[in-house]
N, C-alpha and C positions, 0 to 999 in steps of 0.2 A: 504494499499500499504505500504510495507516495503522499507524504505530510507536507503542504505548503510551508516554507520558511516564513515564521514572523518576524517582522521587523522588528529591531530593539526599540524599547520605549523612549530613551532619551538619546539621540543622536546629535551631536554637536553640529550646528550648522558651519558652513565653512567662513561665514564672516563673522561668527561669534568670538568676543574676545577670551582668553581662557580665563577659567574661574580657579582662584586661590582655593585649594582644598584645605580648610581645616578641621576636618574628621578628628586629628588627633588631640585637639584641645578638648577638655571636657566642657559639657554643654553650658554650666554656670558661667565658668570666665569668657566662652565665646559668647553668650548672650550681654555679658558687660561689656566686650569690646565693642562690640556692634553698637551699642546704646552710647559707649564714650564716643565713637567714632563719629556717629549722628550728631551728638551733641556738641561736639568740640570742632566740626568743620567750619561753621560759618563764624567761630570766634577767629580761627586759625587764619581763615580768608581774609577776615577784616584785618587783623594784625598784619599781615604781610600786604596788604593793599596800602592801607594807611601809611604803613612804613615807605614802602617805595614811593608812594606820593607826596610825603615830607621829604624825603631826599630829593626826590626828582626838581620840586619847585622851590626846595631850600626854606621852607615854612618853620620857624621856631616854635615849634610844638614839643612839650616835655613827653617824655617815656609815659610817665603816668597817665597821663589822659590818652594814648595810645591805646594802653593796656585796659583802660575803663572802659572806653568806647568798643574794643573788643568783647569785654564781658557782657556789655549791654546788647550786642550784635544778636547774640542768643535769644534774648526773650523777644527783640523785635522781629527777628525769623519768625519764630515760634506764632506769635499773633499774627504777622501777615500770612503766614500759611494757613492758619485756620480761618481768618476772616475773608480773606481774598482768593488765595490760589485754589485751595481744596474744592469749593463750590464751584469754582470754574471748571476746574480739572473733572469733576464728578459729573457736570453738566455735559460738558465735551464727550465723556466717555459713553455717558448715555444715549446721546444723540448717534455716536459712532454704531455702538448695537441696536438702535432703532428701539430703545426702552423710553418709559417715560419715568423721570425720577419722582420717587416719593414726596408729599410734601414733608417741608422740615416744621418742627415744632420753633415758632419765632422767639426770639430773644438769646442773648448770650447763655452759653453752657452752664456759668455760675447761676443765672436766674432761674432757669429750666430746674436744676438741680433743687435751688431753694424751694420750688413749688412742689418736687416730689417729697422733701424732707418734711415740708408743711402738710401734706397730705396725709404722709405716716403719722404725724403728732396729732392731728384733728380728726381724722376718720379712717377709713378702711383704705389701706395701703393703695388699692388698686383704682380708687374712685378718680385720680388725674389722669391715669390713664384710661378709663372709662370716658371721661369727659374728651380727651384728645381724641379718642376714636369716634365720638359721634361728631366732633368737628372735622377732624381731617380724614377719616376713612379707616379701614381697618390696617393699612399697612401706612407708616409715617417715619420720619427720622428725629432722631433726639440729639443734638449737638451736645456733644462733649469736648473736653479741652483738648483733646490730641486726636480724634477720632469722630465719626458718625455710627451711632446705634440705628439700626432699623428694628423697629419693633412692630411684628404681626398681632394684632387682636385676633381674637376668636369669637365665633358667634355665641359660644358657650359662655364667656365671659359676659356677653351682652344679656343673656338670658339669666345668669344667676344674679347679675346686678340691678335688672329693670324691674 
């Protein structure tokens, strides 16, 4: 009997850059290294850019100010990514896939979180989710500080609370 040969699951494409194998590093330090790289890149790039800019133009700016601005660049990058880039990228990806993005609960992530905590204190914890389900539909997005959580409400939840 002739069995057809199956292609390998992950074959590298000829134009893909070689990936660095980190399998020899335990998972905990590997995760921490990824987080540190993600957090440090904006600050390092800001420091290098400001240093070159100052040297090129000959601006008398102290080293402490450059270090301070480099440290502040990470929170600025975080808010710019959360408030401006991520909604744009999500909408572009949905359009590319021919999908419709679910509605987002309006308000900053901390304000939405405060509403959930207030719902926990005042009444049944699911009341705020039921209110959002009635207002936005069964699928909606809840903004969180670093990513967006998509919540799928069920008909059972509606039947139990109404």
